[in-house]
C-alpha positions as CSV (number, residue, x, y, z in Angstrom):
1,M,99.9,137.3,92.9
2,N,102.7,139.7,92.1
3,S,103.2,142.3,94.9
4,E,104.5,145.0,92.6
5,I,103.0,146.2,89.3
6,K,105.6,147.0,86.7
7,Q,105.8,150.7,85.8
8,T,105.1,151.7,82.2
9,N,105.5,155.0,80.3
10,R,101.8,155.6,81.1
11,T,101.9,154.9,84.8
12,K,105.3,156.4,85.6
13,L,104.8,159.5,87.8
14,K,106.4,162.6,86.5
15,R,105.0,165.0,89.0
16,I,106.2,164.4,92.6
17,P,107.1,160.8,92.0
18,K,107.8,160.2,95.7
19,R,104.1,160.1,96.3
20,G,103.7,157.2,93.9
21,A,103.1,153.6,94.9
22,F,103.0,150.5,92.7
23,D,102.5,147.7,95.2
24,R,99.2,145.8,94.9
25,E,98.5,146.1,98.6
26,T,98.3,149.9,98.5
27,I,96.5,149.9,95.2
28,N,93.9,147.3,96.3
29,S,93.3,149.1,99.6
30,I,92.3,152.3,97.8
31,L,90.1,150.4,95.3
32,D,88.4,148.4,98.1
33,E,87.5,151.6,100.0
34,A,86.2,153.7,97.2
35,F,82.7,153.7,95.6
36,I,83.1,155.5,92.4
37,C,85.5,155.4,89.5
38,H,85.7,157.7,86.4
39,I,86.2,155.9,83.1
40,G,87.8,157.8,80.3
41,F,87.7,156.7,76.7
42,V,87.4,158.0,73.2
43,T,84.7,157.0,70.8
44,E,83.7,158.5,67.4
45,N,86.5,161.1,67.9
46,Q,84.9,162.3,71.1
47,P,86.5,161.9,74.6
48,F,84.2,160.9,77.4
49,V,84.7,160.6,81.2
50,I,81.9,158.7,82.9
51,P,81.5,158.2,86.6
52,T,80.3,154.7,87.7
53,A,80.3,152.3,90.5
54,F,82.9,149.5,90.5
55,A,84.3,146.6,92.4
56,R,87.7,144.8,92.6
57,D,87.6,141.0,92.1
58,G,91.2,139.7,92.7
59,E,93.4,141.4,90.0
60,N,90.4,142.7,88.0
61,L,88.3,145.8,88.2
62,I,84.6,144.9,87.6
63,I,82.1,147.4,86.1
64,H,78.6,146.7,84.9
65,G,75.7,148.5,83.3
66,S,72.7,148.2,81.0
67,A,73.3,146.3,77.8
68,A,71.9,149.3,76.1
69,S,74.6,151.6,77.5
70,R,76.8,153.2,74.9
71,M,79.7,153.2,77.2
72,M,79.4,149.5,77.9
73,R,78.9,148.7,74.2
74,D,82.1,150.7,73.3
75,L,84.2,149.3,76.1
76,S,83.1,145.8,75.1
77,K,84.9,146.3,71.8
78,G,88.3,146.4,73.6
79,I,89.1,150.1,73.2
80,D,91.7,151.7,75.4
81,V,90.4,153.0,78.7
82,C,91.8,155.0,81.6
83,V,90.1,154.5,85.0
84,T,90.7,156.8,88.0
85,V,89.7,156.5,91.6
86,T,90.2,159.2,94.3
87,I,89.5,159.4,98.0
88,V,89.9,162.8,99.6
89,D,91.2,162.5,103.2
90,G,91.6,166.1,104.2
91,L,91.9,169.8,103.2
92,V,95.4,171.1,103.7
93,L,95.4,174.8,104.6
94,A,98.7,176.5,104.2
95,R,99.8,180.0,105.2
96,S,99.8,181.0,101.5
97,A,97.0,180.5,99.1
98,F,99.4,179.0,96.6
99,H,100.4,176.0,98.9
100,H,96.8,175.0,99.8
101,S,96.3,171.3,98.9
102,M,94.5,168.1,99.8
103,N,95.5,164.9,101.4
104,Y,94.3,162.1,99.1
105,R,94.7,158.6,97.8
106,S,94.2,157.9,94.1
107,V,94.7,155.1,91.6
108,V,95.0,155.3,87.8
109,I,94.5,152.1,85.7
110,F,95.1,151.7,82.0
111,G,94.0,148.8,79.8
112,K,91.3,147.2,77.7
113,A,88.1,145.8,79.3
114,E,86.9,142.3,78.6
115,I,83.2,141.3,78.4
116,I,82.1,138.5,80.8
117,D,79.6,136.3,78.8
118,D,79.4,133.2,80.9
119,E,76.3,133.4,83.1
120,K,78.0,131.9,86.2
121,A,81.0,134.1,85.8
122,K,78.7,137.1,85.3
123,N,76.8,136.2,88.4
124,D,80.0,135.8,90.4
125,A,81.2,139.3,89.2
126,L,77.9,140.8,90.4
127,F,78.4,139.0,93.7
128,A,81.8,140.7,94.1
129,F,80.2,144.0,93.1
130,T,77.4,143.7,95.7
131,E,79.8,142.6,98.4
132,H,82.1,145.6,97.6
133,L,79.2,148.0,98.3
134,I,78.0,146.2,101.5
135,K,79.5,143.0,102.8
136,D,77.1,140.1,103.6
137,R,74.2,141.6,101.6
138,W,74.2,139.1,98.8
139,N,73.2,136.2,101.0
140,E,70.0,137.9,102.0
141,V,68.7,139.2,98.7
142,R,67.2,137.6,95.5
143,E,70.0,136.8,93.0
144,P,69.7,138.2,89.4
145,N,67.5,136.0,87.2
146,S,68.4,135.1,83.6
147,K,66.4,138.0,82.1
148,E,68.3,140.5,84.4
149,L,71.6,138.9,83.6
150,K,70.9,139.1,79.9
151,G,70.1,142.8,80.2
152,T,73.3,143.6,82.0
153,T,76.7,143.9,80.6
154,V,79.6,143.0,82.9
155,L,83.2,143.9,82.1
156,R,86.5,143.1,83.7
157,L,89.5,145.3,83.4
158,P,92.8,143.6,84.4
159,I,94.7,145.6,87.0
160,T,98.1,145.1,85.2
161,E,99.0,148.7,84.3
162,A,98.3,150.8,87.4
163,S,99.7,153.2,89.9
164,A,98.7,154.9,93.1
165,K,99.5,158.4,94.3
166,I,99.1,159.5,97.9
167,R,99.5,162.8,99.8
168,T,99.6,162.9,103.6
169,G,100.7,165.3,106.3
170,D,100.9,169.0,106.9
171,P,101.0,171.9,104.5
172,V,104.4,172.8,103.1
173,D,104.9,176.6,103.1
174,D,107.8,178.8,101.9
175,A,110.3,179.3,104.7
176,E,109.5,183.0,105.2
177,D,105.7,182.3,105.4
178,Y,106.0,180.2,108.6
179,E,106.2,183.5,110.5
180,L,102.9,184.7,109.2
181,N,100.1,185.1,111.8
182,V,97.8,182.7,109.9
183,W,96.4,179.4,111.1
184,A,97.6,176.4,109.1
185,G,96.9,172.7,109.3
186,V,94.7,169.9,108.0
187,I,90.9,169.5,108.2
188,P,90.4,165.7,108.1
189,L,87.6,164.4,106.0
190,K,86.0,161.0,105.9
191,L,82.8,159.3,104.6
192,T,80.5,158.3,107.4
193,A,77.2,156.4,107.4
194,E,74.2,157.8,109.2
195,T,71.3,155.8,110.7
196,P,69.6,153.6,108.1
197,V,66.1,154.7,107.0
198,N,63.5,152.0,106.4
199,D,61.9,151.6,103.0
200,A,58.3,153.0,103.3
201,K,57.0,149.7,102.0
202,L,59.1,147.5,104.4
203,E,57.0,144.7,106.0
204,N,56.5,145.0,109.7
205,G,58.8,142.9,111.8
206,I,61.8,143.1,109.5
207,E,64.8,144.3,111.6
208,T,67.6,146.4,110.2
209,P,70.6,144.1,109.8
210,K,73.8,144.7,111.7
211,Y,75.8,145.3,108.5
212,A,73.5,148.3,107.8
213,L,73.6,149.6,111.4
214,N,77.3,149.3,111.7
215,Y,78.2,150.3,108.1
216,S,81.7,151.7,107.5
217,R,84.1,152.1,104.5
218,S,87.3,152.1,106.6
């Protein structure tokens, strides 16, 4: 696996390029922590940006949806897509309104999605998707049957044209503003799991698994 993704005209960062990263380790770590991506595409002369869940399987991004979904049908045709993923790590409060910002980690991927037709490959992709959401869950649940697989479209998007962009650290104020009598700093943010809630129809005696009790995205 190549450790660096070659820059292209579409992935080259023009705004604050020092925040950019093109190594797979950085890009993969962001993708593996996030839940939601936004998929941008144009169909019938109309742009759309659709949020959806995703998973990374090696050097591919996996998305899935109903076979009746317009987005899945259009993406299956091999049209150009742009996928973005963002994790907000903190609110950056400066001494001036202008320099307020956020600490974040983001990834942008360009490419064309490919449909996964083979039933085993599709099942393997859904395994990767489920494990991305919550590790070790797949081994306990019923796997999709042939009817469910037939009604589901699964696509892979090769992660071959991608970049990450990251902001960390304190606010950056104008020199004269550091003397202002105003608090400045960072309010860290993170996604945390609360105590699992049993399904109202859960059979008696079924204990909450450790992976649910100890769930974390970090």
